C-alpha positions in Angstrom: 27.2 -22.6 9.2 23.9 -20.8 9.2 21.0 -22.6 10.8 17.8 -22.7 8.8 16.1 -20.4 11.4 18.5 -17.5 10.8 19.5 -18.1 7.1 17.3 -15.3 5.9 18.6 -12.7 8.4 22.2 -13.6 7.7 21.7 -13.2 4.0 19.9 -9.9 4.5 23.0 -8.8 6.4 25.4 -10.1 3.6 26.8 -12.7 6.0 27.8 -16.2 4.8 25.0 -18.8 4.6 24.9 -22.5 3.9 22.5 -22.0 0.9 20.5 -19.2 -0.6 17.4 -18.4 1.4 14.1 -18.1 -0.4 10.7 -16.6 0.3 8.0 -15.2 -2.0 6.1 -11.9 -2.0 2.4 -12.8 -1.7 3.4 -16.3 -0.6 0.2 -16.3 1.5 -2.3 -16.0 -1.3 -4.9 -17.1 -3.8 -2.8 -19.9 -5.4 -3.5 -22.0 -2.3 -6.9 -23.7 -2.1 -6.8 -23.5 1.7 -6.4 -19.7 1.4 -9.4 -19.4 -0.9 -11.5 -21.6 1.4 -10.7 -19.4 4.4 -10.9 -16.0 2.7 -13.8 -16.6 0.4 -15.0 -13.3 -1.0 -14.5 -11.1 2.0 -12.6 -7.8 1.9 -8.9 -8.2 2.6 -9.1 -5.4 5.2 -11.8 -7.2 7.1 -9.7 -10.4 7.2 -6.8 -8.4 8.5 -8.9 -7.4 11.5 -9.1 -11.0 12.7 -5.7 -12.0 14.2 -6.5 -15.7 14.2 -7.1 -15.7 10.5 -4.0 -13.6 9.8 -2.0 -16.2 11.7 -3.5 -19.0 9.8 -3.0 -17.4 6.4 0.6 -16.5 7.2 1.4 -20.1 8.3 -0.3 -21.9 5.3 2.5 -21.6 2.8 5.1 -22.8 5.4 3.1 -26.0 5.8 3.5 -26.6 2.1 7.2 -25.8 1.6 10.4 -25.1 3.6 10.5 -21.3 3.1 13.2 -19.4 4.9 10.9 -16.6 6.0 7.2 -15.8 6.7 5.6 -12.5 5.8 2.7 -11.4 7.8 -0.6 -11.5 5.9 -1.7 -7.9 5.6 -2.2 -5.1 3.1 -0.3 -1.8 2.6 -3.5 0.1 3.2 -4.2 -1.3 6.6 -2.7 1.7 8.5 -4.7 4.1 6.3 -8.0 2.3 7.1 -6.9 2.2 10.7 -6.9 6.0 11.0 -10.4 6.2 9.5 -9.9 6.7 5.8 -12.8 5.1 3.9 -10.7 2.5 1.9 -12.0 -0.8 0.6 -10.3 -3.5 -1.5 -12.4 -4.3 -4.6 -11.8 -7.8 -6.0 -10.0 -7.6 -9.3 -9.2 -3.9 -8.9 -7.5 -3.2 -5.6 -7.7 -0.4 -3.0 -10.4 2.2 -3.7 -11.0 5.4 -1.8 -14.2 7.3 -2.6 -12.9 10.6 -1.2 -9.5 11.2 -2.7 -6.8 13.3 -0.9 -5.9 16.0 -3.4 -5.8 19.4 -1.6 -4.3 20.9 1.5 -7.6 20.8 3.4 -7.8 17.0 2.5 -4.6 16.4 4.4 -6.4 17.2 7.7 -7.9 13.7 7.4 -4.4 12.1 7.8 -4.0 12.0 11.6 -1.1 10.2 13.3 -1.3 6.4 13.7 -1.4 5.0 17.2 -0.9 1.3 16.5 -1.9 -0.2 19.9 -5.2 1.7 19.7 -5.8 2.0 16.0 -4.7 -1.4 14.8 -4.4 -3.8 17.8 -5.2 -6.7 15.5 -1.9 -6.2 13.7 0.1 -6.2 16.9 -1.8 -9.2 18.3 -1.3 -11.3 15.1 2.4 -10.6 15.0 3.0 -11.4 18.6 1.3 -14.8 18.1 3.3 -15.5 14.9 6.6 -14.5 16.5 5.9 -17.0 19.3 5.0 -19.7 16.8 7.3 -19.5 13.9 10.7 -21.2 13.6 11.8 -18.8 10.8 11.9 -15.0 10.8 8.7 -13.1 10.4 8.8 -10.2 7.9 6.6 -7.2 8.6 5.9 -4.6 5.9 4.4 -1.4 4.9 3.7 0.6 1.7 6.0 3.5 1.0 4.7 7.1 1.1 4.7 7.6 -2.7 2.8 4.3 -3.3 0.2 5.1 -0.6 -0.1 8.6 -1.9 -0.8 7.3 -5.4 -3.9 5.4 -4.1 -5.1 8.4 -2.0 -4.7 10.9 -4.8 -6.0 8.8 -7.7 -8.8 7.3 -5.7 -7.7 3.8 -6.6 -5.3 2.0 -8.9 -3.9 3.9 -11.9 -2.0 3.1 -15.0 -0.4 6.5 -15.4 -0.6 8.0 -11.9 -1.3 11.3 -13.7 -3.1 13.1 -10.8 -0.3 12.0 -8.3 2.4 13.3 -10.6 0.6 16.5 -11.3 0.4 17.1 -7.5 4.1 16.4 -7.1 5.0 18.6 -10.1 2.5 21.5 -9.4 2.1 21.9 -5.7 5.3 21.2 -3.9 4.1 22.4 -0.5 1.0 20.2 -0.5 3.1 17.3 -1.8 5.6 17.7 1.0 3.0 17.7 3.7 1.3 14.6 2.2 4.6 12.7 2.1 5.5 13.8 5.6 2.1 12.7 7.0 2.3 9.4 5.2 5.9 8.9 6.3 5.0 9.3 9.9 2.1 6.8 9.6 4.4 4.3 7.9 7.1 4.7 10.5 4.6 4.1 13.4 3.3 1.0 11.6 6.7 -0.5 11.0 8.0 0.2 14.5 4.9 -1.4 16.0 5.5 -4.6 14.0 9.1 -4.9 15.1 8.1 -4.2 18.7 5.6 -7.1 18.4 8.2 -9.5 17.1 8.9 -9.0 13.4 12.6 -9.7 12.7 12.8 -8.0 9.3 10.8 -5.4 7.3 10.0 -4.7 3.7 8.9 -1.3 2.4 6.9 -1.6 -0.8 7.3 1.4 -3.1 5.4 -0.5 -5.8 4.6 2.4 -8.0 7.7 4.5 -7.7 8.7 3.2 -11.1 6.2 5.5 -12.7 8.5 8.4 -12.0 11.5 9.7 -14.0 14.7 9.6 -12.0 14.9 13.4 -11.5 11.3 13.4 -10.1 12.1 10.5 -7.8 15.1 12.4 -6.6 13.1 15.5 -5.8 9.8 14.2 -4.7 10.4 10.8 -3.1 14.0 10.2 -2.1 14.2 12.8 0.7 11.1 11.3 2.4 12.3 7.7 2.0 15.7 8.7 3.5 13.8 10.2 6.5 11.7 7.0 6.8 14.7 4.7 6.9 16.6 7.0 9.3 13.5 6.9 11.6 13.6 3.1 11.9 17.4 2.6 11.8 17.6 2.2 15.6 15.4 -0.9 15.4 18.4 -2.9 14.3 16.5 -5.2 11.8 17.1 -5.7 8.1 14.9 -3.6 5.8 14.2 -4.5 2.2 13.5 -1.5 -0.1 11.5 -2.8 -3.1 9.8 -1.2 -6.1 8.3 -2.4 -9.4 9.7 -1.1 -12.7 12.4 0.7 -10.8 15.4 -0.3 -12.9 16.4 3.3 -13.6 15.9 4.2 -10.0 18.0 1.5 -8.3 20.9 3.7 -7.6 18.7 6.4 -6.1 16.8 3.8 -4.0 20.1 2.6 -2.6 20.9 6.2 -1.6 17.5 6.6 -0.1 18.1 3.7 2.3 17.4 0.1 3.1 19.8 -2.7 4.0 18.5 -4.8 1.1 17.4 -3.7 -2.3 14.5 -5.7 -3.8 14.7 -6.0 -7.6 11.9 -6.8 -9.9 12.2 -9.1 -13.0 12.8 -6.4 -15.5 16.5 -6.0 -14.8 18.9 -9.0 -14.8 20.1 -9.6 -11.2 23.8 -9.1 -11.9 23.1 -5.8 -13.7 20.9 -4.6 -10.8 23.6 -5.5 -8.3 26.1 -3.4 -10.3 23.7 -0.5 -10.2 23.2 -0.6 -6.4 26.7 -1.7 -5.5 27.8 -5.2 -4.5 28.3 -4.1 -0.9 24.6 -4.2 -0.3 22.3 -7.3 -0.1 19.9 -7.8 -3.0 16.6 -9.7 -3.3 15.0 -11.2 -6.4 14.2 -11.7 -9.1 12.4 -14.5 -11.0 9.5 -13.3 -13.2 6.3 -14.5 -11.5 4.8 -15.4 -14.9 7.6 -18.0 -15.5 5.9 -20.1 -12.8 2.9 -20.5 -15.2 5.2 -22.2 -17.8 6.3 -25.8 -17.9 8.7 -26.8 -15.1 11.7 -26.9 -17.4 11.2 -23.2 -18.1 11.0 -22.4 -14.4 14.1 -24.4 -13.6 16.1 -22.8 -16.4 15.2 -19.3 -15.4 15.7 -19.9 -11.7 19.2 -21.3 -12.4 19.9 -18.2 -14.4 19.0 -16.0 -11.4 21.3 -18.0 -9.2 24.1 -18.0 -11.7 23.9 -14.2 -12.0 24.1 -14.0 -8.2 27.3 -16.0 -8.5 27.1 -17.5 -5.0 27.9 -14.1 -3.5 26.9 -13.4 0.1 23.8 -11.2 0.4 21.4 -12.8 -2.1 17.9 -13.7 -1.1 15.9 -15.5 -3.8 12.4 -14.1 -4.5 10.2 -13.3 -7.4 10.2 -10.0 -9.3 6.8 -9.3 -7.9 4.1 -11.3 -6.0 3.0 -14.9 -6.7 0.2 -14.9 -9.3 -3.1 -16.6 -8.3 -2.8 -19.1 -11.2 0.6 -20.4 -10.0 0.7 -24.2 -9.5 1.5 -24.9 -5.9 3.9 -27.7 -7.0 6.0 -25.3 -9.0 6.6 -23.2 -5.9 7.4 -26.3 -3.9 9.9 -27.5 -6.5 11.4 -24.0 -6.8 12.2 -23.8 -3.1 13.8 -27.2 -3.3 15.8 -26.3 -6.4 17.1 -23.0 -5.0 18.2 -24.7 -1.8 19.9 -27.6 -3.6 21.6 -25.7 -6.4 22.9 -22.9 -4.1 24.2 -25.2 -1.3 27.6 -24.3 -0.2 30.2 -26.7 1.1 31.1 -24.2 3.8 29.4 -21.2 5.2 
């Protein structure tokens, strides 16, 4: 029978568990009053440079509910800021860079990341968390395409038009951009595992903006190299994207031991697309948690029913926890998932 401390890792590896593990993207976040009290209005990147605060923010949700994993409090732009790019996080908007990266000469600003020198606060926080936690710590990074979209657009975008134009129109510059970002991401991920992270998640949040053929040409080869470059670490890696229903088969071929699924594709349909021989994570709509509890319960039971009790399912949301989410709904959801999914043997 799986112990609570290793339930998540066993599920990530498609091994039998006593009950379905659950954690939430953005589980350390603004829905918690203690989070808001500590963070106040400071830039996320500034908070990330204080290991003691990162540790506290990471631990807060675990004091509220028996989650099966912790994800380090951070941001996907941390390694980009660490190499000196002028990035800031604007409240209500997201990452903003005043000097976009759009030409071959701009790429000279993307130097290699040296984690121990450039982002020692990340390493320090993870080392302390690894020594403190009784559940696995998940490290993470943004995928090259998603990071590129912020750098090229200069901030969040609805259509990612400039990014796609670069991919479509200047293949040489695009390749160099993806290779540079891939190297940065690999260094960032490897440093987190070396410091004590026991699993990883790669967020390709905006890959869903691409048509399948463009993903295959402009993203998949670089994602495959990324996953190959961390394969020797021996830890489970979740490959997640938003709006990627039509890309799931390609994402599976790109790599990752677990495929994260957003809420736009029913879990059983998504599993068919990626193959039932790989673990899957997801996929309750985060907005459901703003509805009455009866709605949350019905939809959560549907996700579990679609998983069918198969090995290799990790319950999560289809995206991050929304700030307006009632804490008690998340607490009740964790209890529900554990209770409903309990196996008599594992």
